[in-house]
N, C-alpha and C positions, 0 to 999 in steps of 0.2 A: 613478915619479910624483914630481914635485918637491914640496918641503914647502909647506904651505898659505900661509905668509906670502910665500914666493917667488912662488907662483901669483897671490896677490892683488896683489903689486907689478907683476907682468907684465900682469895684467888692467888695472890703472890705466894702464900705458904704452900698451896697445892702445887704450883708450878715448881717451886724449890724442891719439893719431895719428888716430883716427876724427874727433874734433872738428876737427882741422886740415884733414883731407881734405874734410869736408862743408861747412865754413864758407863757402868762396867759391862754392859751387854755387848757381845761380839756379833759379827756379821751373821753367823749361823742362827743365833738366837733371834736376831731381829727379822730374819727371813721366815721364821716359823709362821705358818698360816694361823689365823684366828678362827675360833669356832664361828659358825653361822656365815662363813664366807665374807667377812668384813675386812678383807685385806690381810696384812701381816702385822707382826708386833711393831715393826718400824712405823707403819701407818698409824697404829693406835697411839704410839708415843708422839708422833708428829701432830696428830689431830688434837692431842691434849694442849699443846702449845698454840697450834693454829687457831683453835677455838677462842682462846684468850685474845689473840691478835685480831681475829674477826670481830670481836666485840668492840675494840677501840677503833678499828677501821670503820665499822658500821656506825659508830657514834660520830666519827668525823665526817662521814659521807651522808648520814641520815638514812642509810639503807644497809641492812645486813643481808648479804646474798647467801642463800642456803648452800650454794655450790662451794663456798669457802669452807664450810664445815665438813664437806665430803672429800676434800682434796687428799691426794696421797702424797707420801713423802717424796721430795725430789731425789733424783739419783745420786746427788753428791752427799747425801746424809747416809753414809755407808755403815759406820760403826756407832755404837752408843755414845761415844764421846762427841761425835759430830752432831748427833741429835741433841745432846745435852748443851752443846754450845749454841745451837739454834734456840733452845729453850731459854738460855741466859739472855740472848739478844731480845727475845720476846718479853721476858720479864722486865728488862730495861725499858722497852717501848711502852709496856703497859703501866709501869710505875710512873714514867714521865707523863703519860696521859692523865693519870689520877692526880698527880701533883698540880697540873694546870687546870683541871676541871673544877668549875664552880658548881654550887648546889643546883643551879638551873639546868645543868647538863642532864641530870637524871630525871627531870620531868619532861624533857623533850620527847616528841613522838618520833619513833624510828620505824621505817617500813621493813617488814620481814616477809619471808615467803608464807608465813602463817597469818599475815595481817599486821596492822600497826601495833606498836608496843611502846610503853615508856622506856626510857633508858634504864630506869631502876628495875623494872620487871625483866627487861632483857638481860641485865647483869645477873639477876637472881637465877635465871635459866642457864646462863653461861657458867655460873659457879656450880650449879647442880650437875650439869653435863660434865664439867671438869672433875668433880668429885667422883662420878661414876667411872670416868676414864682412868682416873688415878687408881681406883680400886681394881679395875680390870688389869691395869699395868702391873700393879703390885702382885696380883694373883699369878700373872705370867712370870714375873721375876722370881717369886718364891718357888714356883714350879721348876724354875731353871737353877735353883740352888742358892738364890740370894737370901741374905738374912731377913727375917721378918722385921718389918719396921712399922711402928705405930703410925697411923695416918691421922691427919688433922680432922 
């Protein structure tokens, strides 16, 4: 497992890529259903950012609620630019949390729906989930004609 600060920097890079991928998407593209009935493209993009926010919220509260990871995009996130702005706000919140977090934060035990976890292990899972969501979002965007972009 990579060190927490390295994971945090990687998470920020993932979110930045997500912002760039979703920004040009229009309403019709965002409304496209995802395979396997997991909502629409808008929900996938929203969950990429919401998952990172759920991590810092969970660290602050000592509990990560699984429902946070399944939320759907709110109705005001209509176009890709709006989702990207939400992503930028999340990046700011996450970066601020990492700036203020001491080394002991990552050894704390956080309650999750799957049992207790250290903050470090929880961060590792959050980054892995974000990597997969970014790959899925990139695949959708490329399928809609976006240029292929190398992922982190």
